[in-house]
Backbone of each chain as ProteinMPNN parsed JSONL, in Angstrom:
{"seq_chain_A": "MTEVIQSADIEQALCDWLSTKLAAYGRSVHVGTLIPNPRPGEFVRVLLVGGQRQRGSRVIDTQTVALEAWAAAEGAACSLALLLEALSLSMPDQDVTGLTVYRVDEFAGPANLPDPESTQSRYTMTLSFTTRASAVEEES", "coords_chain_A": {"N_chain_A": [[24.415, 41.518, -62.062], [23.75, 38.808, -59.806], [20.73, 38.632, -58.139], [20.415, 38.111, -54.693], [17.994, 36.538, -52.921], [16.295, 36.563, -49.758], [14.735, 34.575, -47.187], [12.222, 35.861, -45.045], [12.933, 36.536, -41.475], [11.106, 34.62, -39.778], [10.539, 33.822, -37.361], [11.455, 35.667, -35.48], [10.176, 37.76, -36.43], [7.548, 36.95, -35.814], [7.618, 36.628, -33.027], [8.258, 39.298, -31.884], [6.015, 40.578, -32.879], [3.697, 39.063, -32.108], [3.98, 39.379, -29.306], [3.634, 41.927, -28.737], [0.924, 42.258, -29.642], [-0.385, 40.187, -28.195], [-0.24, 41.504, -25.583], [-1.642, 43.85, -26.157], [-4.045, 42.593, -25.939], [-4.586, 41.941, -23.633], [-2.968, 39.82, -22.433], [0.044, 39.6, -21.544], [2.572, 38.028, -22.146], [5.636, 35.975, -22.176], [7.245, 35.669, -25.375], [8.89, 33.637, -27.391], [11.749, 31.616, -28.955], [12.729, 29.724, -27.206], [12.281, 27.571, -24.495], [11.731, 29.244, -21.67], [13.971, 29.739, -18.809], [14.091, 30.404, -15.388], [10.876, 28.819, -15.901], [8.235, 30.898, -16.659], [4.721, 31.444, -15.649], [2.956, 31.608, -17.668], [3.614, 31.341, -21.196], [4.813, 31.713, -24.69], [6.03, 29.652, -27.246], [7.682, 29.974, -30.21], [8.396, 28.063, -33.223], [10.063, 27.468, -36.038], [9.587, 25.178, -38.478], [9.814, 24.353, -40.985], [9.314, 24.572, -44.536], [8.89, 26.245, -47.841], [10.302, 27.893, -50.871], [7.788, 29.264, -52.993], [6.965, 27.399, -55.879], [8.126, 28.69, -58.918], [8.38, 31.409, -58.175], [10.541, 33.603, -56.947], [10.217, 35.263, -54.79], [8.056, 34.569, -53.238], [7.145, 33.17, -50.416], [6.785, 30.329, -48.347], [6.451, 29.711, -45.136], [6.544, 27.33, -42.327], [5.38, 27.094, -39.226], [5.458, 26.018, -35.925], [3.388, 26.757, -33.222], [3.402, 27.248, -29.829], [1.228, 27.3, -26.803], [1.766, 27.846, -23.477], [0.724, 27.247, -20.182], [-0.204, 27.295, -16.516], [-2.502, 26.035, -16.26], [-4.942, 24.051, -18.022], [-7.406, 25.319, -18.996], [-6.31, 27.966, -19.278], [-4.123, 27.768, -20.932], [-5.389, 26.854, -23.048], [-7.052, 29.032, -23.835], [-5.088, 31.102, -24.285], [-4.011, 29.8, -26.45], [-6.192, 29.957, -28.459], [-6.236, 32.596, -28.745], [-3.689, 33.05, -29.782], [-4.07, 31.799, -32.206], [-6.149, 33.23, -33.426], [-5.012, 35.802, -33.693], [-2.801, 35.275, -35.49], [-3.966, 34.288, -37.862], [-5.166, 36.784, -38.617], [-2.995, 38.129, -39.572], [-2.362, 38.778, -42.33], [-4.103, 40.938, -42.842], [-3.136, 42.954, -41.284], [-0.875, 45.492, -40.159], [2.35, 44.906, -40.212], [5.265, 45.382, -39.27], [8.111, 45.435, -41.017], [7.516, 43.098, -42.339], [5.868, 41.259, -44.989], [2.919, 39.914, -45.179], [1.258, 37.461, -47.015], [-0.782, 35.486, -46.699], [-2.125, 33.266, -44.42], [-2.314, 29.806, -43.494], [-3.869, 27.153, -41.833], [-2.287, 24.432, -40.73], [-2.476, 22.555, -38.695], [-4.878, 22.775, -36.305], [-5.406, 24.286, -32.999], [-4.194, 22.159, -30.381], [-4.409, 19.911, -27.635], [-1.718, 19.238, -26.189], [-0.012, 17.938, -23.803], [2.913, 18.615, -21.814], [5.75, 16.505, -21.695], [7.807, 16.987, -19.93], [7.036, 18.591, -17.779], [4.856, 19.944, -15.532], [3.168, 21.714, -16.663], [0.455, 22.921, -18.664], [-0.068, 22.515, -22.143], [-0.864, 23.816, -25.372], [-0.805, 23.285, -28.859], [-0.138, 24.321, -32.327], [0.157, 24.339, -35.747], [0.903, 26.293, -38.416], [1.1, 27.818, -41.481], [2.81, 30.474, -43.015], [2.73, 32.624, -45.392], [4.792, 34.736, -47.076], [6.761, 37.64, -48.118], [9.948, 37.417, -49.435], [13.186, 38.964, -49.443], [15.488, 41.01, -51.169], [18.92, 40.815, -50.454], [22.024, 42.659, -49.884], [25.446, 42.617, -50.759], [28.129, 43.068, -48.514], [30.599, 44.165, -49.217]], "CA_chain_A": [[24.696, 40.773, -60.825], [22.608, 38.04, -59.478], [20.161, 39.168, -57.039], [20.092, 37.02, -53.751], [16.763, 36.763, -52.188], [16.627, 35.77, -48.475], [13.462, 34.573, -46.556], [11.967, 36.594, -43.702], [13.238, 35.881, -40.32], [9.615, 34.668, -39.404], [10.509, 33.483, -35.898], [11.756, 36.915, -34.9], [8.935, 38.757, -36.732], [6.359, 36.483, -34.933], [7.926, 36.784, -31.613], [8.08, 40.724, -31.881], [4.577, 41.025, -33.347], [2.566, 38.307, -31.141], [4.264, 39.748, -27.999], [2.814, 43.257, -28.728], [-0.4, 41.967, -29.859], [-1.035, 39.493, -27.048], [-0.326, 42.389, -24.603], [-2.793, 44.522, -26.392], [-5.433, 41.803, -25.706], [-4.498, 41.527, -22.187], [-2.049, 38.614, -22.218], [1.507, 40.101, -21.619], [3.453, 36.833, -21.905], [6.986, 36.018, -22.912], [7.152, 35.058, -26.543], [10.406, 33.216, -27.669], [11.935, 30.408, -29.529], [13.26, 28.781, -26.423], [11.45, 27.337, -23.147], [12.518, 30.104, -20.684], [14.525, 29.055, -17.331], [12.768, 29.615, -14.939], [9.464, 28.935, -16.689], [6.998, 31.785, -16.294], [3.433, 30.82, -15.523], [2.53, 31.623, -18.995], [4.628, 31.845, -22.333], [4.623, 31.06, -26.002], [7.136, 29.207, -27.858], [7.497, 29.978, -31.827], [9.443, 27.267, -33.796], [10.2, 27.421, -37.483], [9.551, 23.749, -38.609], [10.16, 23.873, -42.508], [8.481, 25.53, -45.558], [9.521, 26.017, -49.142], [9.99, 29.037, -51.725], [6.901, 28.823, -53.952], [7.433, 27.106, -57.117], [7.964, 29.759, -60.201], [8.538, 32.621, -57.742], [11.672, 33.837, -56.163], [10.238, 36.05, -53.555], [6.906, 34.036, -52.439], [7.872, 32.004, -49.51], [5.702, 29.785, -47.23], [7.205, 28.93, -43.924], [5.68, 26.583, -41.295], [5.868, 27.357, -37.768], [4.625, 25.584, -34.817], [3.204, 27.864, -32.164], [2.965, 26.756, -28.518], [0.75, 28.154, -25.808], [1.829, 27.132, -22.071], [0.106, 27.978, -18.852], [-0.369, 26.43, -15.318], [-3.859, 25.207, -16.154], [-5.425, 23.866, -19.308], [-8.269, 26.553, -19.59], [-5.599, 29.273, -19.468], [-3.396, 27.386, -22.09], [-6.39, 26.814, -24.37], [-7.483, 30.594, -24.173], [-4.197, 31.704, -25.005], [-3.895, 29.113, -27.957], [-7.152, 30.41, -29.41], [-5.966, 33.92, -28.955], [-2.734, 33.237, -30.644], [-4.57, 31.28, -33.482], [-6.767, 34.325, -33.999], [-4.133, 36.709, -34.252], [-1.908, 34.814, -36.48], [-4.896, 34.349, -38.889], [-5.367, 37.964, -39.011], [-1.942, 38.88, -40.03], [-2.511, 39.374, -43.697], [-4.958, 42.251, -42.989], [-2.591, 43.853, -40.303], [0.37, 46.148, -40.459], [3.411, 43.975, -39.47], [6.496, 46.002, -39.356], [9.253, 44.714, -41.81], [7.219, 41.786, -42.957], [4.747, 41.37, -45.83], [2.308, 38.551, -45.048], [0.315, 37.412, -47.915], [-1.824, 34.463, -46.252], [-1.828, 32.289, -43.206], [-3.004, 28.693, -43.483], [-3.762, 26.412, -40.613], [-1.918, 23.091, -41.032], [-3.013, 21.762, -37.756], [-5.182, 23.768, -35.39], [-4.871, 23.919, -31.529], [-4.325, 20.755, -29.938], [-3.931, 19.703, -26.287], [-0.506, 18.415, -26.214], [0.884, 17.997, -22.573], [4.341, 18.634, -21.927], [6.216, 15.417, -20.956], [8.894, 17.31, -19.024], [6.785, 19.465, -16.744], [3.463, 19.697, -14.943], [2.378, 22.644, -17.278], [-0.361, 22.604, -19.659], [0.415, 22.831, -23.309], [-1.749, 23.659, -26.611], [0.168, 23.44, -29.844], [-0.8, 24.398, -33.533], [1.016, 24.439, -36.824], [0.517, 27.333, -39.198], [1.935, 28.233, -42.542], [2.879, 31.744, -43.254], [3.297, 32.926, -46.998], [5.446, 35.963, -47.006], [7.677, 38.134, -49.23], [11.285, 37.283, -49.163], [13.52, 40.263, -50.07], [16.772, 41.078, -51.544], [20.124, 41.083, -49.38], [23.106, 43.283, -50.491], [26.654, 42.257, -50.317], [28.759, 44.115, -47.793], [31.688, 44.724, -49.731]], "C_chain_A": [[23.545, 40.041, -60.459], [21.935, 38.598, -58.129], [19.927, 37.837, -55.873], [18.825, 37.387, -52.829], [16.726, 35.84, -50.872], [15.081, 35.769, -47.938], [13.503, 35.43, -45.386], [12.447, 35.811, -42.544], [11.799, 35.719, -39.642], [9.533, 34.419, -37.947], [10.687, 34.802, -35.115], [10.69, 37.772, -35.064], [7.577, 38.27, -36.035], [6.562, 36.832, -33.482], [7.623, 38.236, -31.123], [6.479, 40.925, -31.974], [3.477, 40.46, -32.451], [2.843, 39.114, -29.691], [3.468, 41.108, -27.852], [1.348, 43.107, -28.629], [-1.011, 41.357, -28.642], [-1.253, 40.569, -25.79], [-1.595, 43.405, -24.805], [-4.055, 43.986, -25.913], [-5.296, 41.366, -24.262], [-3.79, 40.298, -21.66], [-0.686, 39.07, -22.406], [2.236, 39.018, -21.157], [4.745, 36.984, -22.672], [6.766, 35.082, -24.266], [8.616, 34.876, -27.117], [10.339, 31.842, -28.517], [12.219, 29.236, -28.501], [12.394, 28.695, -25.065], [12.279, 28.336, -22.123], [12.988, 29.388, -19.434], [14.868, 30.153, -16.482], [11.665, 29.955, -15.871], [8.727, 29.93, -16.141], [5.764, 30.803, -16.108], [2.887, 30.64, -16.863], [3.709, 32.054, -20.107], [4.223, 31.131, -23.641], [5.869, 30.778, -26.606], [6.802, 29.397, -29.648], [8.724, 29.16, -32.33], [9.175, 27.12, -35.289], [10.438, 25.912, -37.591], [9.76, 23.409, -40.157], [9.436, 25.009, -43.383], [9.386, 25.363, -46.891], [9.026, 27.496, -49.843], [8.853, 28.456, -52.558], [7.28, 28.632, -55.306], [7.272, 28.378, -58.159], [8.189, 31.141, -59.542], [10.019, 32.801, -56.867], [11.462, 34.523, -54.95], [8.925, 35.597, -52.617], [7.283, 33.036, -51.914], [6.88, 31.545, -48.462], [6.566, 29.089, -46.211], [6.177, 28.356, -42.806], [6.219, 26.784, -39.965], [4.892, 26.747, -36.765], [4.653, 26.664, -33.564], [2.554, 26.975, -30.938], [2.487, 27.482, -27.426], [0.81, 27.404, -24.488], [1.255, 28.031, -21.032], [0.016, 26.895, -17.883], [-1.523, 25.533, -15.703], [-4.267, 25.087, -17.521], [-6.308, 24.931, -19.836], [-7.448, 27.623, -19.987], [-4.736, 29.0, -20.64], [-4.219, 27.363, -23.252], [-6.865, 28.179, -24.776], [-6.4, 31.26, -24.926], [-3.678, 31.071, -26.304], [-4.662, 29.819, -28.826], [-6.779, 31.751, -29.661], [-4.734, 34.116, -30.124], [-3.208, 32.865, -32.188], [-5.326, 32.582, -34.219], [-5.951, 35.445, -34.509], [-3.234, 36.438, -35.325], [-2.664, 34.689, -37.836], [-5.26, 35.729, -39.376], [-4.186, 38.791, -39.553], [-1.771, 39.437, -41.375], [-3.17, 40.667, -43.708], [-4.316, 43.198, -41.731], [-1.296, 44.318, -40.72], [1.44, 45.455, -39.519], [4.62, 44.697, -39.997], [7.711, 44.909, -39.938], [8.915, 43.267, -42.294], [5.831, 41.833, -43.695], [4.188, 39.894, -45.851], [1.095, 38.729, -45.94], [-1.02, 36.56, -47.415], [-1.195, 33.709, -45.106], [-2.754, 31.194, -43.245], [-2.812, 27.924, -42.358], [-3.391, 25.153, -41.055], [-2.648, 22.144, -40.133], [-3.379, 22.755, -36.712], [-4.833, 23.38, -33.894], [-5.353, 22.689, -31.074], [-3.914, 20.619, -28.598], [-2.913, 18.837, -26.206], [0.289, 18.42, -25.001], [2.149, 17.938, -22.758], [4.877, 17.433, -21.066], [7.248, 15.777, -19.759], [8.412, 18.142, -17.823], [5.25, 19.274, -16.328], [2.569, 20.76, -15.796], [1.636, 22.315, -18.394], [0.057, 23.315, -21.052], [-0.486, 22.734, -24.525], [-0.683, 24.037, -27.76], [-0.865, 23.595, -31.313], [0.2, 24.664, -34.544], [0.334, 25.208, -38.156], [1.577, 27.565, -40.482], [1.728, 29.776, -43.033], [3.542, 32.043, -44.689], [3.623, 34.292, -46.774], [6.245, 36.333, -48.076], [9.006, 38.049, -48.838], [11.763, 38.563, -49.962], [15.074, 40.146, -50.272], [17.864, 41.426, -50.49], [21.294, 41.644, -50.312], [24.406, 42.789, -49.935], [27.344, 43.449, -49.613], [29.777, 44.756, -48.312], [31.813, 44.638, -51.383]], "O_chain_A": [[22.423, 40.482, -60.709], [22.62, 38.957, -57.171], [19.364, 36.784, -56.172], [18.749, 38.403, -52.137], [17.041, 34.65, -50.872], [14.308, 36.701, -48.161], [14.54, 35.722, -44.792], [12.406, 34.581, -42.557], [11.358, 36.662, -38.985], [8.532, 34.774, -37.325], [10.019, 34.955, -34.092], [10.24, 38.459, -34.147], [6.669, 39.048, -35.742], [5.638, 37.311, -32.825], [6.891, 38.44, -30.155], [5.852, 41.447, -31.051], [2.518, 41.133, -32.073], [1.865, 39.437, -29.017], [2.728, 41.302, -26.888], [0.641, 43.654, -27.782], [-1.99, 41.862, -28.092], [-2.268, 40.519, -25.094], [-2.376, 43.722, -23.908], [-4.993, 44.689, -25.538], [-5.952, 40.417, -23.832], [-4.037, 39.837, -20.545], [-0.227, 38.906, -23.537], [2.562, 38.931, -19.973], [4.967, 37.818, -23.549], [6.223, 33.979, -24.232], [9.39, 35.819, -27.277], [9.342, 31.156, -28.738], [12.027, 28.052, -28.778], [11.865, 29.712, -24.615], [13.459, 28.094, -21.866], [12.333, 28.417, -19.057], [15.849, 30.845, -16.755], [11.508, 31.018, -16.472], [8.548, 29.801, -14.93], [5.808, 29.601, -16.369], [2.377, 29.564, -17.175], [4.545, 32.933, -19.9], [3.464, 30.163, -23.686], [6.779, 31.603, -26.515], [5.781, 28.97, -30.186], [9.871, 29.441, -31.984], [8.102, 26.669, -35.69], [11.33, 25.376, -36.932], [9.863, 22.233, -40.507], [9.077, 26.109, -42.962], [10.335, 24.588, -47.015], [7.98, 28.108, -49.632], [8.891, 27.259, -52.839], [7.858, 29.526, -55.924], [6.216, 29.008, -58.125], [8.199, 32.093, -60.323], [10.386, 31.877, -56.141], [12.32, 34.483, -54.068], [8.721, 36.091, -51.508], [7.715, 32.056, -52.521], [6.233, 32.349, -47.791], [7.251, 28.089, -46.423], [5.135, 28.938, -42.504], [7.408, 26.639, -39.682], [3.682, 26.966, -36.802], [5.635, 27.23, -33.085], [1.562, 26.248, -30.993], [3.243, 28.348, -26.986], [0.058, 26.447, -24.299], [1.298, 29.262, -21.019], [0.125, 25.721, -18.234], [-1.463, 24.329, -15.454], [-3.962, 26.018, -18.266], [-6.092, 25.44, -20.936], [-7.77, 28.253, -20.994], [-4.556, 29.947, -21.407], [-3.829, 27.793, -24.338], [-7.059, 28.444, -25.962], [-6.6, 31.873, -25.974], [-3.014, 31.71, -27.12], [-4.169, 30.314, -29.84], [-6.971, 32.161, -30.806], [-4.713, 34.942, -31.036], [-2.821, 33.484, -33.18], [-5.113, 32.883, -35.394], [-6.163, 35.969, -35.603], [-2.9, 37.36, -36.07], [-2.061, 34.961, -38.874], [-5.656, 35.836, -40.537], [-4.331, 39.953, -39.932], [-1.11, 40.459, -41.563], [-2.826, 41.495, -44.552], [-5.0, 44.11, -41.266], [-0.627, 43.682, -41.535], [1.375, 45.461, -38.29], [4.92, 44.563, -41.183], [8.082, 43.864, -39.405], [9.76, 42.421, -42.585], [4.828, 42.325, -43.178], [4.753, 38.923, -46.355], [0.224, 39.596, -45.87], [-2.155, 36.934, -47.712], [0.013, 33.573, -44.912], [-3.945, 31.445, -43.063], [-1.702, 27.926, -41.827], [-4.184, 24.643, -41.846], [-3.291, 21.174, -40.535], [-2.533, 23.501, -36.218], [-4.146, 22.406, -33.588], [-6.473, 22.203, -31.232], [-2.921, 21.293, -28.326], [-3.175, 17.635, -26.148], [1.391, 18.951, -25.129], [2.629, 17.323, -23.71], [4.537, 17.322, -19.888], [7.476, 15.017, -18.817], [9.207, 18.409, -16.922], [4.559, 18.418, -16.879], [1.345, 20.715, -15.669], [2.08, 21.448, -19.147], [0.451, 24.481, -21.092], [-0.916, 21.609, -24.782], [0.15, 24.933, -27.617], [-2.007, 23.144, -31.411], [1.189, 25.28, -34.147], [-0.614, 24.738, -38.786], [2.794, 27.46, -40.323], [0.63, 30.209, -43.382], [4.689, 31.726, -45.004], [2.766, 35.031, -46.289], [6.486, 35.511, -48.961], [9.284, 38.654, -47.803], [11.11, 39.131, -50.838], [15.784, 39.346, -49.662], [17.634, 42.336, -49.692], [21.493, 41.122, -51.409], [24.491, 42.55, -48.73], [27.203, 44.61, -49.998], [29.972, 45.918, -47.954], [32.787, 45.127, -51.955]]}, "seq_chain_B": "MASLQVEMNDEGVRALLKSAEVQADLKRRADAISSAAGDGFEVEENLTKERARAVVITRTDDAKRAEATGRALTKALDAGR", "coords_chain_B": {"N_chain_B": [[-20.369, 33.416, -73.286], [-18.615, 30.472, -73.061], [-19.586, 27.459, -71.399], [-18.095, 25.1, -69.245], [-18.548, 21.598, -68.388], [-17.826, 19.397, -65.906], [-17.616, 16.201, -65.316], [-17.065, 13.778, -62.736], [-15.474, 10.709, -62.644], [-16.503, 8.689, -60.421], [-15.68, 5.96, -59.728], [-13.482, 5.52, -61.097], [-11.82, 7.496, -59.962], [-11.709, 6.432, -57.291], [-10.234, 4.023, -57.931], [-7.921, 4.952, -58.956], [-6.969, 6.346, -56.624], [-6.237, 4.171, -55.098], [-4.407, 2.908, -56.548], [-1.428, 0.936, -57.485], [0.724, 2.768, -58.251], [0.187, 5.124, -56.702], [0.115, 4.086, -54.27], [2.794, 3.439, -54.064], [4.237, 5.808, -54.261], [3.34, 7.094, -52.035], [4.433, 5.59, -50.181], [7.011, 6.148, -50.637], [7.326, 8.941, -49.935], [6.531, 8.766, -47.289], [8.428, 7.208, -46.254], [10.759, 8.733, -46.455], [10.206, 10.927, -44.895], [10.157, 9.54, -42.422], [12.823, 8.7, -42.321], [13.988, 11.225, -42.044], [12.928, 12.096, -39.869], [14.299, 10.467, -37.806], [15.535, 8.298, -35.481], [13.425, 5.471, -34.393], [10.922, 6.238, -35.579], [8.344, 5.049, -37.546], [6.891, 3.581, -40.599], [3.485, 3.023, -41.384], [1.218, 1.42, -43.664], [-1.755, 1.319, -45.347], [-4.702, 0.094, -46.834], [-7.525, 1.621, -47.466], [-11.276, 1.215, -48.112], [-11.639, 3.479, -49.671], [-8.992, 4.771, -50.334], [-5.503, 4.657, -50.704], [-3.198, 4.41, -47.953], [-0.558, 6.058, -46.067], [1.146, 6.343, -43.1], [3.406, 8.061, -40.724], [4.501, 6.963, -37.732], [5.286, 7.287, -34.246], [7.391, 4.929, -32.804], [8.89, 4.348, -30.602], [9.575, 5.323, -27.232], [11.364, 7.179, -26.892], [11.213, 8.357, -29.466], [8.629, 9.593, -29.284], [9.197, 11.498, -27.138], [10.991, 12.939, -28.657], [9.347, 14.083, -30.656], [7.442, 15.495, -29.072], [9.005, 17.301, -27.586], [10.822, 18.422, -29.235], [9.765, 18.651, -31.778], [10.361, 16.667, -33.732], [9.204, 15.026, -35.733], [7.271, 16.695, -37.008], [9.034, 18.509, -38.108], [10.208, 17.148, -40.036], [8.462, 16.824, -42.082], [8.686, 18.135, -44.616], [10.451, 16.625, -46.052], [8.813, 14.987, -47.408], [7.82, 16.098, -49.509]], "CA_chain_B": [[-19.362, 32.7, -72.696], [-18.711, 29.08, -73.263], [-19.242, 26.881, -70.151], [-17.582, 23.642, -69.2], [-19.037, 20.776, -67.346], [-16.862, 18.243, -65.686], [-18.263, 14.994, -64.556], [-16.087, 12.853, -62.258], [-15.862, 9.262, -62.623], [-16.059, 8.172, -58.992], [-15.015, 4.654, -59.636], [-12.136, 5.745, -61.554], [-10.823, 8.257, -58.951], [-11.252, 5.558, -56.297], [-9.248, 3.083, -58.471], [-6.46, 5.906, -59.038], [-6.533, 6.428, -55.16], [-5.79, 2.811, -54.51], [-3.518, 2.189, -57.299], [-0.082, 0.771, -57.094], [1.601, 4.023, -58.301], [-0.196, 5.937, -55.528], [0.655, 3.437, -52.955], [4.403, 3.657, -54.187], [4.311, 7.35, -54.128], [2.909, 7.491, -50.657], [5.437, 4.824, -49.437], [8.309, 6.827, -50.972], [7.18, 10.085, -49.24], [6.436, 8.371, -45.948], [9.989, 6.533, -45.818], [11.693, 10.056, -46.559], [9.826, 11.78, -43.669], [10.399, 8.771, -41.31], [14.158, 8.878, -42.158], [14.421, 12.543, -41.703], [12.605, 12.3, -38.371], [15.253, 9.788, -37.034], [15.31, 6.618, -34.99], [11.965, 5.186, -33.452], [9.615, 6.526, -36.244], [8.027, 3.899, -38.604], [5.998, 3.874, -41.564], [2.405, 1.98, -41.571], [0.704, 1.487, -44.758], [-2.872, 0.454, -45.383], [-5.64, 0.162, -47.924], [-9.08, 1.679, -46.972], [-12.255, 1.117, -49.073], [-11.633, 4.574, -50.545], [-7.798, 5.185, -50.874], [-4.246, 4.137, -49.974], [-2.768, 5.525, -46.926], [0.654, 5.809, -45.395], [1.308, 7.228, -41.826], [4.699, 7.722, -40.112], [4.226, 7.0, -36.329], [6.208, 7.223, -33.163], [7.332, 3.618, -32.365], [9.506, 4.108, -29.368], [9.191, 6.222, -26.254], [12.406, 8.13, -27.395], [10.699, 9.2, -30.642], [7.486, 10.177, -28.801], [9.519, 12.511, -26.461], [11.494, 13.786, -29.525], [8.297, 14.951, -31.223], [6.587, 16.087, -27.959], [9.738, 18.361, -27.02], [11.517, 19.133, -30.204], [8.949, 18.518, -33.027], [11.232, 16.013, -34.752], [8.357, 14.533, -36.848], [6.777, 17.841, -37.747], [10.113, 19.227, -38.948], [10.512, 16.278, -41.189], [7.371, 16.704, -43.087], [9.055, 18.714, -45.948], [11.062, 15.555, -47.05], [7.92, 14.123, -48.082], [7.354, 16.755, -50.657]], "C_chain_B": [[-19.43, 31.248, -72.802], [-18.662, 28.531, -71.711], [-18.731, 25.482, -70.337], [-18.029, 22.886, -68.046], [-18.155, 19.586, -67.091], [-17.669, 17.267, -64.885], [-17.186, 14.0, -64.111], [-16.6, 11.459, -62.251], [-15.378, 8.665, -61.374], [-15.285, 6.99, -58.868], [-13.678, 4.808, -60.091], [-11.177, 6.363, -60.698], [-10.458, 7.159, -57.717], [-10.161, 4.355, -56.642], [-7.821, 3.733, -58.468], [-5.874, 5.895, -57.574], [-5.785, 5.372, -54.525], [-4.767, 2.218, -55.453], [-2.054, 1.894, -56.865], [0.943, 1.85, -57.172], [1.385, 4.918, -57.177], [0.366, 5.316, -54.367], [2.135, 3.522, -53.007], [4.989, 5.007, -53.736], [4.393, 7.641, -52.476], [4.05, 6.856, -49.665], [6.811, 5.682, -49.437], [8.136, 8.117, -49.816], [7.26, 9.879, -47.602], [7.854, 7.975, -45.433], [10.821, 7.795, -45.688], [11.363, 10.756, -45.343], [10.271, 10.831, -42.543], [12.0, 8.769, -41.085], [14.576, 10.148, -41.734], [14.092, 12.713, -40.133], [13.649, 11.604, -37.46], [14.702, 8.598, -36.416], [13.794, 6.651, -34.163], [10.807, 5.763, -34.335], [9.576, 5.413, -37.402], [6.904, 4.325, -39.299], [4.824, 2.771, -41.632], [1.749, 2.404, -42.797], [-0.669, 0.673, -44.715], [-3.913, 0.962, -46.478], [-7.088, 0.325, -47.696], [-10.096, 1.251, -48.305], [-11.88, 2.347, -50.195], [-10.284, 4.951, -51.204], [-6.774, 4.384, -50.151], [-3.799, 4.974, -49.076], [-1.429, 5.226, -46.504], [0.872, 6.77, -44.25], [2.684, 6.958, -41.361], [4.227, 7.878, -38.439], [5.541, 6.838, -35.557], [6.29, 5.642, -32.548], [7.806, 3.565, -30.867], [9.278, 5.488, -28.305], [10.199, 7.494, -26.463], [11.767, 9.043, -28.37], [9.466, 10.131, -30.141], [7.86, 11.519, -28.096], [10.264, 13.512, -27.585], [10.353, 14.727, -30.33], [7.788, 16.019, -30.175], [7.404, 17.48, -27.644], [10.321, 19.139, -28.237], [10.847, 18.963, -31.602], [9.764, 17.849, -34.34], [10.408, 15.628, -36.044], [7.654, 15.668, -37.618], [7.836, 18.526, -38.642], [10.534, 18.333, -40.129], [9.664, 16.194, -42.207], [7.819, 17.251, -44.524], [9.772, 17.513, -46.627], [10.305, 14.813, -47.594], [7.338, 14.917, -49.32], [7.816, 16.068, -52.015]], "O_chain_B": [[-20.554, 30.8, -72.573], [-17.884, 29.015, -70.89], [-18.892, 24.815, -71.359], [-17.958, 23.329, -66.9], [-17.792, 18.859, -68.015], [-18.307, 17.592, -63.884], [-16.474, 13.436, -64.943], [-17.735, 11.076, -61.966], [-14.242, 8.231, -61.182], [-14.353, 6.904, -58.067], [-12.76, 4.246, -59.494], [-10.004, 6.002, -60.598], [-9.33, 6.995, -57.252], [-9.403, 3.857, -55.81], [-6.796, 3.179, -58.072], [-4.724, 5.572, -57.277], [-4.925, 5.517, -53.656], [-4.284, 1.115, -55.197], [-1.531, 2.554, -55.967], [1.878, 1.925, -56.375], [2.364, 5.478, -56.683], [1.033, 5.95, -53.55], [2.722, 3.682, -51.936], [5.973, 5.204, -53.023], [5.274, 8.245, -51.864], [4.485, 7.403, -48.651], [7.53, 5.852, -48.452], [8.906, 8.135, -48.856], [7.872, 10.611, -46.824], [8.327, 8.37, -44.367], [11.599, 7.845, -44.735], [12.315, 11.214, -44.711], [10.826, 11.416, -41.613], [12.482, 8.823, -39.954], [15.576, 10.19, -41.018], [14.806, 13.313, -39.33], [13.881, 12.132, -36.373], [13.663, 8.019, -36.733], [13.256, 7.567, -33.541], [9.694, 5.768, -33.81], [10.554, 4.999, -38.025], [6.089, 5.158, -38.903], [5.17, 1.627, -41.929], [1.67, 3.605, -43.053], [-0.75, -0.427, -44.169], [-3.906, 2.116, -46.907], [-7.844, -0.647, -47.714], [-9.598, 0.997, -49.402], [-11.853, 2.13, -51.407], [-10.254, 5.371, -52.361], [-7.02, 3.613, -49.223], [-3.915, 6.189, -49.237], [-1.109, 4.04, -46.581], [0.776, 7.977, -44.472], [3.181, 5.842, -41.515], [3.644, 8.886, -38.039], [6.597, 6.4, -36.014], [5.352, 5.19, -31.891], [7.233, 2.871, -30.027], [8.824, 6.551, -28.728], [9.845, 8.647, -26.22], [11.736, 10.264, -28.217], [9.344, 11.282, -30.56], [7.174, 12.527, -28.265], [10.163, 14.732, -27.456], [10.524, 15.925, -30.559], [7.74, 17.223, -30.425], [6.822, 18.551, -27.471], [10.306, 20.37, -28.249], [11.566, 19.189, -32.576], [9.825, 18.266, -35.497], [10.813, 15.848, -37.186], [7.48, 15.542, -38.83], [7.561, 19.025, -39.733], [11.154, 18.794, -41.088], [9.976, 15.564, -43.217], [7.286, 16.777, -45.528], [9.647, 17.448, -47.85], [10.762, 13.915, -48.301], [6.477, 14.416, -50.043], [7.475, 16.546, -53.096]]}, "name": "protein", "num_of_chains": 2, "seq": "MTEVIQSADIEQALCDWLSTKLAAYGRSVHVGTLIPNPRPGEFVRVLLVGGQRQRGSRVIDTQTVALEAWAAAEGAACSLALLLEALSLSMPDQDVTGLTVYRVDEFAGPANLPDPESTQSRYTMTLSFTTRASAVEEESMASLQVEMNDEGVRALLKSAEVQADLKRRADAISSAAGDGFEVEENLTKERARAVVITRTDDAKRAEATGRALTKALDAGR"}
């Protein structure tokens, strides 16, 4: 039987893990894939923007993710972004439930990219997460 | 243990980076990214002293908004592989 190998749900894994870790570092903020309505003062958006299975491997997967740190003022958005970056880069050395993270590479580091649709400040970064894909079973 | 020494030919590397083949490859990748990103994105090519370059830029306000809000250009990067 052919084994079907599925990529990790990196958005969900990052939302769960970053939410817990940010709280542990004193920044209890909403972490999700959508902009919340109404917008809280601070929040984080996680957006899968691409990636590919590593050539020659069925299970080593690289997924590219944009992380956005939003806050009322630039200083707060910047510090939230820097904490997000630090936490993300530490993932290969951490215990992440349900996800094996081999490495994290920075495609574009934190940048001040104001939101055109609100007065909130926003810092963004793009990171590549190399993770392990896993087999999925047929249900019947 | 045998050792291997590699000496780069800087002039040759520069010629390669500016060659017609590299320019064509960059153009192909940039065109693919621009198409995948959608309307309002354009390719600009130039040749510096050191290398050929191709960039995809947002030409219209709609394209700028599409990247700023929905990451249209960032999501299209894989089309250039």
